[in-house]
C-alpha positions in Angstrom: -6.6 19.0 151.1 -3.9 21.1 152.9 -4.9 23.0 156.0 -3.9 26.6 155.4 -3.2 29.0 158.2 -4.8 32.4 157.7 -5.4 35.5 159.8 -9.1 36.2 160.4 -8.9 39.8 158.9 -7.5 38.4 155.7 -10.1 35.7 155.4 -13.0 38.1 156.0 -11.6 40.5 153.3 -11.3 37.6 150.8 -14.9 36.5 151.5 -16.1 40.1 151.2 -14.4 40.3 147.8 -15.9 37.0 146.7 -19.4 38.0 147.7 -19.1 41.5 146.2 -17.8 40.2 142.9 -18.9 36.6 141.9 -21.9 36.8 144.1 -23.3 39.9 142.5 -22.8 39.7 138.7 -26.4 40.7 138.0 -26.3 43.5 140.5 -23.2 45.0 138.8 -24.7 44.6 135.4 -27.8 46.6 136.2 -25.9 49.1 138.3 -23.4 49.7 135.4 -26.3 50.4 133.0 -28.1 52.6 135.6 -24.9 54.6 136.2 -24.5 55.4 132.5 -22.7 52.3 131.1 -19.2 51.0 131.1 -16.7 53.6 129.9 -13.3 55.0 130.8 -14.9 58.2 132.1 -17.2 56.1 134.3 -14.6 53.8 135.6 -13.9 55.8 138.8 -17.6 55.7 139.8 -17.9 52.0 139.1 -14.7 51.2 141.0 -15.8 53.5 143.9 -19.1 51.7 144.1 -17.4 48.3 144.2 -15.1 49.4 147.0 -18.0 50.8 149.0 -19.7 47.3 148.8 -16.5 45.4 149.6 -15.8 47.7 152.6 -19.3 47.4 153.9 -19.2 43.6 153.6 -15.8 43.5 155.3 -17.0 45.6 158.2 -20.0 43.4 158.8 -18.0 40.1 158.5 -15.2 41.4 160.8 -17.7 41.9 163.6 -18.6 38.2 163.3 -15.0 37.0 163.1 -14.9 35.3 166.5 -13.8 31.7 167.2 -16.7 29.2 166.8 -18.7 31.8 165.0 -16.7 32.9 162.0 -16.7 29.6 160.1 -20.5 28.8 160.3 -21.4 32.4 159.4 -19.0 32.6 156.4 -20.0 29.2 155.1 -23.7 29.9 155.4 -23.3 33.3 153.6 -21.2 31.8 150.8 -23.5 28.9 150.2 -26.7 31.0 150.3 -25.2 33.8 148.2 -24.1 31.4 145.5 -27.7 30.0 145.2 -29.3 33.4 145.3 -27.0 34.8 142.6 -27.8 31.9 140.4 -31.6 32.4 140.5 -31.2 36.2 140.2 -29.0 35.8 137.1 -30.9 32.9 135.5 -34.5 34.1 135.9 -34.1 37.9 136.5 -35.9 37.7 139.9 -35.3 39.9 142.9 -35.2 38.8 146.5 -37.5 40.4 149.0 -39.7 39.3 151.9 -42.5 38.2 149.5 -40.0 36.0 147.5 -38.8 34.4 150.7 -42.4 33.7 151.7 -42.9 32.2 148.3 -39.9 29.9 148.8 -41.1 28.6 152.1 -44.7 28.1 151.0 -43.9 26.4 147.7 -44.4 22.6 147.9 -41.5 20.2 147.4 -42.6 19.1 143.9 -42.6 22.7 142.6 -39.3 23.4 144.3 -37.6 20.5 142.5 -38.3 22.0 139.2 -35.9 24.8 140.0 -33.0 22.3 140.5 -30.7 21.9 137.5 -27.1 21.0 136.6 -26.3 24.6 136.1 -27.4 25.4 139.7 -25.4 22.5 141.0 -22.3 23.7 139.0 -22.6 27.3 140.4 -23.2 26.0 143.9 -20.2 23.8 143.6 -17.9 26.4 142.2 -18.9 29.5 144.1 -20.5 27.9 147.2 -19.3 24.4 148.1 -15.6 24.8 147.1 -15.0 28.1 149.0 -16.9 26.6 152.0 -14.6 23.6 152.0 -11.6 25.9 152.0 -13.1 27.9 154.8 -13.9 24.8 156.8 -10.4 23.4 156.4 -8.6 26.7 157.2 -6.7 27.2 160.4 -7.9 30.7 161.3 -5.8 32.8 163.6 -7.9 35.1 165.7 -6.3 38.0 167.6 -6.7 37.2 171.3 -8.4 39.0 174.2 -9.0 42.7 174.4 -6.4 43.4 171.8 -8.3 41.2 169.4 -11.6 43.0 170.1 -9.9 46.4 169.6 -8.4 45.2 166.3 -11.7 44.0 165.0 -13.4 47.2 166.1 -10.7 49.2 164.3 -10.9 47.2 161.1 -14.7 47.4 161.1 -14.8 51.1 162.0 -12.1 51.9 159.5 -13.9 50.0 156.7 -17.2 51.8 157.5 -15.4 55.2 157.6 -13.7 54.7 154.3 -16.9 53.4 152.7 -18.7 56.5 154.0 -16.1 58.8 152.6 -16.3 57.2 149.2 -20.1 57.4 149.4 -19.9 61.1 150.1 -17.4 61.6 147.3 -19.5 59.8 144.7 -22.9 60.6 146.2 -23.9 63.1 143.5 -23.3 60.4 140.8 -24.7 57.4 142.8 -27.9 59.0 144.0 -29.7 59.2 140.7 -28.9 55.6 139.8 -30.1 54.3 143.2 -33.2 56.5 143.2 -34.3 55.6 139.7 -33.5 51.9 140.1 -34.9 50.9 143.5 -34.7 47.2 142.5 -30.9 47.3 143.1 -31.4 46.9 146.9 -33.2 43.6 146.1 -30.3 42.4 144.0 -27.4 43.0 146.3 -26.4 39.6 147.8 -26.3 38.7 150.7 -28.0 41.8 152.1 -31.1 41.2 150.1 -31.9 37.7 151.5 -30.8 38.7 155.0 -33.3 41.6 155.1 -35.9 39.5 153.4 -35.5 36.6 155.8 -35.6 38.9 158.8 -38.9 40.4 157.6 -40.4 37.0 156.9 -39.4 35.5 160.2 -40.6 38.6 162.1 -44.0 38.1 160.7 -43.9 34.4 161.0 -42.9 34.4 164.7 -45.0 37.3 165.8 -47.5 36.8 168.7 -50.3 34.3 168.3 -52.9 35.3 165.8 -56.5 35.8 167.0 -58.8 35.8 164.0 -61.3 38.6 164.2 -64.8 38.0 162.9 -65.9 39.6 159.7 -69.4 39.9 158.2 -71.2 38.0 160.9 -74.2 40.0 159.9 -74.3 38.4 156.4 -77.7 37.2 155.2 -79.1 36.3 151.8 -81.1 39.2 150.2 -84.5 39.6 148.7 -83.5 37.7 145.5 -83.5 34.5 147.5 -87.1 34.8 148.8 -89.4 32.0 147.7 -86.6 30.3 145.7 -86.4 26.5 145.7 -83.6 26.0 143.1 -80.2 25.5 144.5 -77.2 27.5 143.3 -73.7 26.4 142.4 -71.1 29.1 142.1 -67.6 28.1 141.0 -64.7 30.5 141.6 -61.6 29.5 139.6 -58.3 30.9 140.9 -55.9 30.7 138.1 -52.1 30.4 138.5 -49.5 32.5 136.8 -51.8 33.4 133.9 -51.1 36.7 132.3 -53.7 38.7 130.5 -51.3 39.5 127.6 -51.3 35.8 126.5 -55.0 35.4 126.2 -56.4 35.8 122.7 -59.6 37.1 124.3 -57.5 40.1 125.2 -56.0 40.6 121.7 -53.0 38.2 121.8 -52.0 37.3 118.3 -51.9 33.6 118.9 -55.2 31.8 119.2 -54.9 30.6 122.8 -58.6 30.8 123.7 -60.4 28.9 120.8 -63.1 27.4 123.0 -63.8 30.3 125.3 -64.2 32.6 122.3 -67.2 30.4 121.3 -68.8 30.2 124.7 -72.1 32.0 124.6 -72.7 34.4 127.5 -69.1 34.7 128.6 -68.0 38.1 129.7 -64.2 38.8 129.5 -62.8 41.7 131.5 -59.7 42.9 129.7 -58.1 45.4 132.1 -57.6 43.7 135.5 -54.7 44.2 137.9 -53.6 41.8 140.6 -53.1 42.4 144.3 -49.5 41.0 144.2 -47.0 39.3 142.0 -46.8 36.0 143.9 -49.4 33.4 145.1 -48.5 33.9 148.7 -49.5 37.5 148.5 -52.3 37.6 145.9 -54.4 34.7 147.1 -54.9 35.9 150.7 -55.2 39.5 149.5 -57.9 38.8 146.9 -60.1 36.9 149.4 -59.7 39.5 152.1 -61.7 42.8 152.4 -58.5 44.8 152.8 -57.7 45.7 149.2 -54.1 46.0 147.8 -53.4 49.3 149.5 -54.5 48.0 152.9 -53.2 44.5 152.7 -50.5 43.0 154.9 -50.0 39.3 155.7 -50.5 40.0 159.4 -53.8 41.9 158.8 -55.1 39.2 156.4 -54.3 36.3 158.7 -55.9 38.0 161.7 -59.3 38.6 160.1 -61.9 36.4 158.5 -62.3 36.6 154.7 -64.7 36.1 151.8 -65.2 32.4 152.4 -66.1 33.0 156.0 -68.6 35.7 155.1 -70.2 33.3 152.6 -70.4 30.7 155.4 -72.0 33.2 157.7 -74.7 33.8 155.0 -75.5 30.1 154.9 -73.5 28.8 151.9 -71.6 25.5 151.9 -68.1 26.4 150.8 -65.5 24.0 149.5 -61.9 24.7 148.4 -60.4 22.2 145.9 -56.7 22.6 145.4 -54.3 21.5 142.6 -51.6 23.8 143.7 -49.6 24.4 146.9 -52.5 25.2 149.3 -54.8 28.1 150.0 -52.3 30.3 152.0 -54.7 30.3 155.0 -57.7 31.5 153.0 -59.6 28.2 153.4 -58.7 27.3 157.0 -62.3 27.4 158.2 -64.0 25.7 155.3 -63.9 22.2 153.7 -60.6 21.6 151.9 -59.9 18.9 149.3 -56.4 18.4 147.9 -56.5 16.8 144.4 -52.9 17.6 143.5 -51.4 14.1 144.3 -52.1 11.0 142.2 -53.9 8.2 144.1 -53.6 5.4 141.6 -54.5 5.1 138.0 -55.7 8.6 137.6 -56.6 9.6 134.0 -55.8 13.2 134.7 -52.4 12.6 136.3 -49.0 11.9 134.8 -46.1 10.9 137.1 -46.5 13.0 140.2 -48.3 15.8 138.3 -52.1 16.1 138.2 -53.6 18.3 135.5 -56.3 20.8 136.3 -59.2 18.7 134.9 -58.9 16.7 138.1 -60.5 19.6 139.9 -63.8 18.9 138.1 -64.0 15.2 139.2 -67.1 14.6 141.3 -68.3 18.2 141.2 -71.9 17.2 140.3 -71.9 14.7 143.1 -70.6 17.3 145.5 -73.6 19.5 144.6 -76.1 16.6 145.0 -74.8 15.7 148.4 -75.1 19.3 149.7 -78.3 20.4 151.3 -77.2 24.0 151.0 -76.3 26.4 148.1 -72.7 25.7 147.2 -69.7 27.8 146.5 -66.7 25.9 145.2 -63.2 27.4 144.7 -61.0 25.6 142.2 -57.3 26.5 142.7 -55.4 25.7 139.4 -51.9 24.6 138.8 -52.4 26.6 135.7 -49.2 28.0 134.1 -46.8 27.6 137.1 -43.2 27.7 135.9 -40.5 27.2 135.1 -41.3 23.8 133.5 -44.4 25.0 131.7 -44.4 22.0 129.4 -45.4 19.7 132.3 -48.6 21.7 133.0 -50.7 20.3 130.1 -51.3 16.9 128.4 -49.5 16.4 125.1 -52.6 16.9 123.0 -52.6 20.6 124.0 -49.1 21.2 122.6 -50.5 23.5 119.9 -47.4 25.7 119.7 -43.7 24.6 119.4 -41.0 23.8 119.6 -41.2 24.1 123.4 -38.7 24.5 126.2 -39.1 21.4 128.3 -36.4 22.2 130.9 -36.0 24.5 133.9 -32.8 25.8 132.5 -34.0 28.8 130.5 -30.4 29.6 129.3 -30.6 26.4 127.1 -33.9 27.5 125.5 -34.8 30.3 123.1 -37.2 32.8 124.3 -39.6 31.6 121.5 -39.6 28.1 122.9 -40.3 29.3 126.4 -43.2 31.4 125.1 -44.5 28.4 123.1 -44.6 26.2 126.2 -46.3 28.9 128.3 -48.9 29.6 125.5 -49.7 25.9 125.6 -50.6 26.2 129.3 -53.1 28.9 128.4 -54.6 26.7 125.7 -55.1 24.0 128.3 -56.6 26.6 130.7 -58.9 27.6 127.9 -60.0 24.0 127.6 -60.4 23.6 131.4 -62.5 26.7 131.8 -64.6 25.8 128.8 -65.2 22.4 130.2 -66.2 23.9 133.6 -68.7 26.1 131.8 -70.1 23.1 129.9 -70.5 21.2 133.1 -72.2 24.1 134.8 -74.5 24.6 131.8 -75.5 20.9 131.8 -76.1 21.0 135.6 -78.3 24.0 135.1 -80.4 22.4 132.4 -80.4 18.9 133.7 -80.7 19.3 137.4 -82.5 22.7 137.7 -79.6 24.4 139.4 -78.6 28.1 138.9 -74.9 28.1 138.1 -72.1 30.7 137.6 -68.4 30.7 137.1 -66.0 33.6 138.0 -62.3 33.1 136.9 -59.3 35.3 137.6 -55.6 34.6 137.9 -53.6 35.3 141.0 -50.7 37.1 139.1 -49.0 37.1 135.8 -45.6 36.0 134.5 -42.6 37.5 132.8 -41.4 35.6 129.8 -38.1 37.3 129.0 -39.3 40.9 128.5 -36.3 43.0 129.5 -34.6 39.7 130.3 -36.9 39.0 133.3 -38.5 35.6 133.8 -41.1 34.1 136.2 -42.8 36.4 138.8 -42.5 37.8 142.3 -41.0 41.2 141.6 -41.8 43.9 144.2 -45.1 45.5 143.1 -43.8 49.1 142.9 -41.6 48.2 139.9 -43.0 44.9 138.7 -43.5 44.8 134.9 -47.1 44.8 133.8 -46.8 41.2 132.5 -46.7 40.2 136.2 -49.6 42.4 137.4 -52.1 42.3 134.5 -54.3 39.3 134.8 -57.3 37.7 133.0 -60.8 37.7 134.5 -64.1 36.4 133.1 -67.6 35.6 134.2 -70.2 33.1 133.0 -73.8 32.7 134.3 -76.6 30.4 133.5 -79.8 32.0 132.4 -81.5 31.0 135.6 -78.7 32.6 137.7 -78.9 35.9 135.9 -82.7 36.0 136.2 -82.8 35.0 139.9 -80.4 37.8 140.8 -81.8 40.3 138.2 -78.3 40.8 136.7 -78.2 43.0 133.6 -75.8 41.2 131.2 -75.7 44.1 128.8 -74.6 46.4 131.7 -71.9 44.0 132.7 -70.8 43.7 129.1 -70.4 47.4 128.9 -67.9 47.3 131.8 -65.7 44.6 130.3 -63.0 47.1 129.2 -63.0 49.3 132.3 -60.1 49.2 134.7 -60.7 46.7 137.5 -58.6 44.9 140.1 -58.5 42.1 142.6 -60.0 44.7 145.0 -63.3 44.2 143.2 -63.5 40.4 143.8 -64.5 40.3 147.5 -67.3 42.7 147.1 -68.5 41.5 143.6 -68.9 37.9 144.8 -71.1 39.1 147.6 -72.9 41.4 145.2 -73.6 38.7 142.5 -75.0 36.3 145.2 -77.1 39.1 146.8 -75.5 38.8 150.2 -76.3 41.7 152.5 -73.6 42.7 155.0 -72.1 45.9 156.3 -68.6 44.9 155.0 -69.8 45.0 151.4 -68.6 48.1 149.6 -71.0 49.0 146.7 -68.3 51.1 145.0 -66.2 48.0 144.5 -69.1 45.7 143.7 -69.0 45.1 139.9 -72.7 44.1 139.9 -74.1 46.9 142.1 -75.0 49.2 139.2 -76.0 46.2 137.0 -78.9 44.9 139.1 -82.3 45.4 137.5 -85.3 46.3 139.7 -87.2 43.1 140.6 
């Protein structure tokens, strides 16, 4: 490859043009639609907006165009932008701090599902090839004070011209930018630079001191004189959206077993705390609620599992996903997501959710205390939905069996996803059957509460997967399933009026109710319990 001599200002302008154009195809597509579409009359506005972005990028890159700095910075931006633009275009995602957190907290096996030949091709063409050219280039930098003055002049001139264009087109640009706030999460590379800065700022903040919560928690009057143990199972679903459950009116029969489960109460209007596991899981187990939640607040305060421990329960977290996001740091943790030999519920390096139930009765027998077990599903985690369930649960088809959605029809993606819900239906029904048998055979009062952490987009408005910023996230990502089952003994012990709960099944609820409702259903008295958010508070009969 020939070594080309190039002036630094020329190189930064070329890279700015590359980033603004090839690195932002999705951004310009949405911006064009937001600005009124592509037309001759609209051409000056679109051209002006493009020039503003190019000039802004050029100004920023110029200020980094120093020897020993320019090449690493330009190569890093080009490589990262090519990857980001691929995922934005392929899955319709946006990049914010929560998405960056999701990337860093996703395990390696889940991350490999996003790797494809199309990704490699785009990285090669728009990332690796330009990076090689930059690496091989002989860049001429203006020397000394004259060079610094020249850089300052180019950067200042670019910003001044960009500002003038912004003022000129502001009246036309403002409505589009105001009504489509997602655009700032689509503009590469500013989106991932801002997101990375926010994530690292939280990550590298001062050491966290975990404040106590609910240390006053005690078991209430319903426990007096009782000798029967209790087993409460909390199932945390993964990427299950309410719209795909036939219990909620979906046209496909995705819940054939749960629909026949006696005593099951399905809550049909439940909203999530976030649109990604890294947000929703710590949020739902905290006492903060969605409006008060932040990662720093949640990580610096004890949560629901701690309060249950203070009240005297034995608490176990069983995981078939990518961890508990700090929620289970102070309770017993069991990872069942990795095959250990000839596992009947594993295939390759994937373990199905049934593995979460292995040894559950033994866990109860070996516990001298009342037990709360959290089961964290792999559920419907994408993009390769077809790998989340055994073959016998492939009720709908043909299915998309690849992570390259562009090679699949939307119908085949939907079919694969719906099969994951069919398997979740089986898993939850099997959990209920196990709890019913435990209640009848071993004299234990049992209950199961299920809810999903967030939903999933399956091509609606050409958006896939999840993780959209909550303020404009589609309802498919925020509306989640939730259901409750209790043995007869459990309901009688805690004086729970099933008819009252059944009347609340169609009321608007959210993840904010979970913390307080779990304490309420187990009759745990503590000052941190908010009766207004306790689903059971108004449904407890007088003893």
